[in-house]
N, C-alpha and C positions, 0 to 999 in steps of 0.2 A: 478331396475337394479341389485342390489346385490342379491336379491332373485333368479333372472334368472340365474346369474352366479353360485350361489350355486347349483341350480338344475341341471344345465348343468354339473358341475363338478361331482355331485353325480351320475348322469346318466352315464357319461363317465367312472366312476369307476366301475359301475355295468356291463357296456358293456365290459370293458377290462377283467373283471373276466370271462364273458361268452366266449369271444374270445380265452382265454387261455385253455378252456376245450376241450379235445380231443373228436372227434365225436363218439357218441354212449355211452360215459361214463356219469355217473350221478355225478355231483359235486355240493357242497353246499358252497356258499360264506360265509366266516367267517369275520365279522366286529368287532370282540371283541377287536383286537389291536387298531383299529381306535377309538372305543368307549372308551377304556382305556386312549388313548392319549388325546382325547377331554375332558374327565372327569378330567384328570390331568391339562390340560390347563384351564379348568373351575375353578378348585380350585386355581390355580395361579392368575387368573384374580380376583377372589373374594378376595384373600389375598391382592392383589395390590390395589383393590378398598377400602378395609378396611384401608390400610396404607394411601392412598390418602385422605380419609375422615378424618383420625386422624390428618394428617398434615394440611389439610384445616382448621380444627377446631382450631389448634394451631395458624396458621397464622391469622385467623379471630379474635381470642382472642388477639393476639399481636397487631393487628391493632386497636382493641377497647381500649386496654390499652394505646397505644400511643396517641390515640385521647383524652383519659381522661387526660393524662399527659399534652397534649397541652392545654386543657381547664384550668387545674390548673395553668400552667405557664402563660397563657394569663391573668388570674386574677392577678397573682403576678406582671406581667409587668404593668398592669393597675394601681395597687396600688403603684408601684414604680414610675411610671410617675406622679401620683398625689403627691407623696412625693417630687419629684424633683420640681414640680410646686410650692408647698408650700414653699420649701426652696428658690426658686427664688423670690417669693413674699416677704419672710422675708429679703432677701438680698437687694431687692429694697427698702423696708421700712427702713432698717439699713442705706443704702446709703443716703436716705432722711434725717434721723435723724443726721447722721454725718455732712451732709452739713448744716443742721440747727444749729447744735452745733458749727461748725466752724464759721458760720456767727455771732452767739452770742459771741463767743470768740473775733472775729474781732471787734464787736461793743464795747465790754468791753475794748479792747485795745485802741480803738479810744477815749473812755471816759478817760482812763488813760492818753493818750497823751494830750487831752484837758486840763485835770487837771494839767498836768505837765507844759503846756504852761502858765496856770494861775499862777502856782507856780513860774515859772521863771519870770513872770511879777512882782510878788511881790518882788522877789529877785532883779530885776532891780531897783525897787523903793528903796529897801534897799541899793543897791549900790549907788544910787543917794544920799542917806543919809550918805554915807561914810563907809559902812561895806565891806571893800575890801576882807578880808579873806573869808568871806562867799561866796562872788561872785566868787572867784577863785575856790572854791570847786565845785560850781554848774557848772561853765563853763568848768571845767576839766572832768566832768563826761561824759562818752561816751553815755550812754542811761539812761533811767529811772531806770532800775534795778541796774545799777552801782551806781547811785545816792543814792538808798535806802540802799546799804550796807555800805555806809560811815556813821559810827555811829556819828561822830562829827556833820554832817549835820542834821541827824534824830533828834538828841537831841535838835537841835535849831529850828526844825519845830514846828509850833504851834500844840496844841493838836487836834484841829479840822481838820487840814490838814492830820495829822498822822492817825487819825481814818478813814478818807475818803480813803486814799491810802491803808490802811490795808484791808478795805472792798473790794476795787477793786481787790487787790491782791488775796484775798480769793476766790472771784467769778471767777477770771481767772483760779486759780488753780483748783477749783471745775469743771468748764467747761472743762478744759484740761483733768482732770481725767475721766469725763464722755465721752469725745470724745475717749479717749484711750480704755475705756470699750466697746464702740460701735464698734470701729475698731477691738477689740479682738473678739467680738461676730460675727462680719461680717466674720472674718478669719475662725472661727469655722464653720459658716454656709457654707462658700465656700468649706471647706474641706468635710463637710457632703454632699454637693451637688456633689462634684467630686466622692466621694465614692458611692453615690446613682447612678450616671451615670455609674460607672464601674459595679455595681451590675445589673443595667438594661441591660447592654451589655451581661453580663454572662447569665442572664435569657433569652435573645434573642437567644444566642448560644444554650442553652439547648432546647429551643422551636424549633429551626431549626433542632436540632438533632432528636427530637421526630417526627417532621414532616417528615424527611427523612426516619426514621424507619417505620412510618406508611405507607409511599408510598411503601417501600420495601415489607412489609407484604401484602399489597393489591395486589401488582404485583405478589407475590408468590401465593397468594390465587387464583388469576385469572388463573395462569398457572395450578394449581391443578384442578380447575374446568374444564378447557379445556382438561386436561389429563384424568380426570374422565369421561368426555363425550366420549372421544375416547375409553376408556376401556369399557364403557357400550355398545358402539356400537359393539365392538369386542365381548363382552359377548353375545349380541344378536345373532351375527353370529355363535358363538360356540354353543349356545343353539339350534339354527336351525340345524347346522351340526350334533350335537349330536342326536337330535330327528330324523333326517333323517337316521343316522346310526342305531339307535335302531329300527326304523321302518323297515329298510331293513333287519336287523338281525331277527326281528320278522317274516317278510315275508318269509325269508329263513327257519326259524324254522317251520313255518306253512306249507310251501311247503314240507319240510322233513316229517312232521307229516302226511300230506295228502298222500304223496307217500308211507309212511310206512303203513298207513291205507289201501291204495289200495293194497299194496303188501300182507298184511295179509288177506284182503278180497279175493284176488285171491287164496291165499293158502287155505283159508276156502272153497272156491268153488271147488278147485281142490281136497281137502280132501273129500268133500261131493261127488264129482264125483267118486273118488276112492272107497269110501264107497259103493256107489251104484253098481259099477262094481264088487267089492268084494262080495257083498251080492248076486248078480245074479250069480256069479261064484260059490260060496259055495253051492248054492241050487242044482247044478248039480254034486257036488262031493260026495264021500262017507262020512259017519259020522266021521270017524277017522281023515281024512284030515281036515274036517270042524272044528272039535273041536280044533285041533292044531292051525289052522289059526285064529279061533274065539277068542281064548285067546290072541294071539298077537294083533289082531285088536282092541279089546276092551281096551287093555293096551294102545295102540297108541291113540285111541279115547279119553281116559281119559285125557292123556297129552294135547291133542288138546283143549278139553273143558276148561282145566285150563288156557291155553294160551289165549283162546278167552275171558275169563272173565277178565284177566289182561289187554288185549287190550281195552275192553270196558271201564274199569276204567280209563285208561290213556287218551283215546280219549275224553270222555265226560267231565272229570274233567278239562282237559287242556283248554277247551274253556269257562269255567264257570266264571261269574263275581260276583258270590255270595262268597265273600271272608271271610275267617275265621280270627278272631282276632289274631294278630301275637304274642302276649305275654300272654299266658294262665293265668299266675299268677300275672300280672301287668295290671291294668286297668285305671290308672290315666293319663290324658293328660295335659301336662304343656304348650305346644305351639301348636296352631292349624295351619291349612293351611291358608296362606295369609300373608299380611304385618304385621310386628311386630317390636317392639323396643328392642334392645339388651342392657340391662343395663351393662353387663360385658364389652362392647365395647364403653363405654362412651355415651350411649344413641343413637347410630347409628341405622338405620332402614334398613331392607332388606325384600325381599319376601321369605317367608318360604314355600317350595314346598311340605311339608308333615306334619305329626304330630309327636310330641315327647312324648314318653310313658315312665313314670318312677314312682318310689315311693322310700321312704327311704329304704336303704339296698337292692336295687334291683340288685346289681352287681352279675353277674353269673346266673341270672334267664333265663329260656329257651325262645328261639325265634323259632317259627315254621313257615313253609310255609303256606301262606294264601290260596293257591290253588296248585294243581299239575302243574308241568311244568318242563322246562329245565333250568338249571342254566347257566346264561350268564357270570356272574362275581362272583368270590369268593376270597376274600383276600383284602389286602391294596394296592391300585394302586396309592396312593399319591395324591388323588383328594380332600382330606379334609373329606371324609366319613369314613376314617380309615378302619378297617376291615369291609367289607360289602359284601352283596350278592344281586345279581339281578337275578330274575327268570322270564322267559318268559312263560306265560300261554296260548299262542296262542290267536287267535282272536284279535291281536294288543294290548293285555293287558299284562303288566308286573308290577312287584312289586320290591321295593328296601328296604333293611333292613341294617341300618348303625350304626357305632360306636360300633361294637361288641367287646367283649373281645377276642373271638375266633370264628371260624366257623367250621362246621363239614362236609361241602360239597365242591366239586370242580367244576370248570367250565366244562360244558358238562354233568354233572350228571342229571339224571331225579329224581325229588323228588315228593312225594305224599303230598296231603293236610294234614296238621297237623304234618308232619315229622319235627323233630328237625334239624335246619340248623345252629344254633349258640347260643351264650349266650350274655346277656346284658353287655356292658362295656362303656368306654369313650375314645376310640381311635379316632384319627383324630382331627378335629376342634370341640371339644365338651366341654361343661361346666358341668361336672358331668356325672354320669352313667345314660344312657337312651338308648332307641331304637328309632332311627329316621326312620319312615316308610313312603314310598311314593307309590302312584299308578299312573302308566303312561299308557296313551292310545295313540297309534301311536307315542310314544316317548314323548308326552306332559304330564307334571305333572298335576294332577287333585286332587280334594278334596277326600282323602281316606274315609271320613265318608259317602260318597255317595255310597260306595261299601261294607262297613263293617257292620256287625250286632253288633252295639255298644249300 
């Protein structure tokens, strides 16, 4: 459908040009402005595509980095969860040890109570024997520990009872100390567990942040892919429109050349007819008149023969496809026709529509016309080719010479094969001095080496 619309529009443009022509007058359509506009749009599209590809690579790289960070923090979270589980197990073990120690302390205290009961039983027996002072001390004690601090009573306890009580007191103190140590260890473990949980939550926040960043980069990358697809579709449209305009311009140039050839052919026939009439007329005249007219005639005939020779050179060279090498002093090809990778643009790739010719120190080297023809474009139109020249050679064949430091011809000029048209430079979108050379047939770029003697 798009091709049909494009063809209809191109046809309508051509028809409109014909309709504006007055009857009886010969006009030639000029598509150079449309060609310049399309070439400029083509350069803008290429630049936009390069920018989109650069941004796409950045977004894809950002998504890959975010994914790598997510992997790293996922491992960190896994290790932190293991740490929290280990601490939880330590706390569980500490709780069990504390309970066990508390039970042992309780058992020891029960032993002390039992021993105290036996001790009191002995005191009761002593009381029954009449030792009232000792009984009052024991009865007045509030508990076992209060009893122990009463030095008068301790001194009166038998050695065996004292050693037993001291041993129980030591074990109770030791167990109590151990219990406090366990409780302190447990408190530290609980603090460490809380800290680990807080760290785990921080890791989860960072992970979620990288996850959101990755989603953003992926969304932007997708938008750039869609935009690139739209731009490439537009690029194809512009390529088609440009080839159509170039084809129409070449057809107009061919029509002009054909009409010029026919005009000069008619002039030659008319001159030949006049020559025949003059020769017949001079045979009937006297010698004096004949000699005067003969000198004028041959002078005129000499000019005509020279014009005829120029015409033959123009006509036959303009239709030739045997192209001359465009840079007589430079023969090195750095980039050929077809797909290529551009290292200066981060490894991006594009289709190279011609060949690049250069060598060290080639700035200012001569660029010549590969064949005779009419200059369609000469100068910098802002399409990325910089200062460039396009020559129509007739027969739907044209050539392009780009990135010149300067050109020596103008649009509309007729140039001969081998004539200097400019000099090598690096204007426009160029990485160093070189001549970008294209061969176009019906506006379509084709491999120049198929037409050059290289």
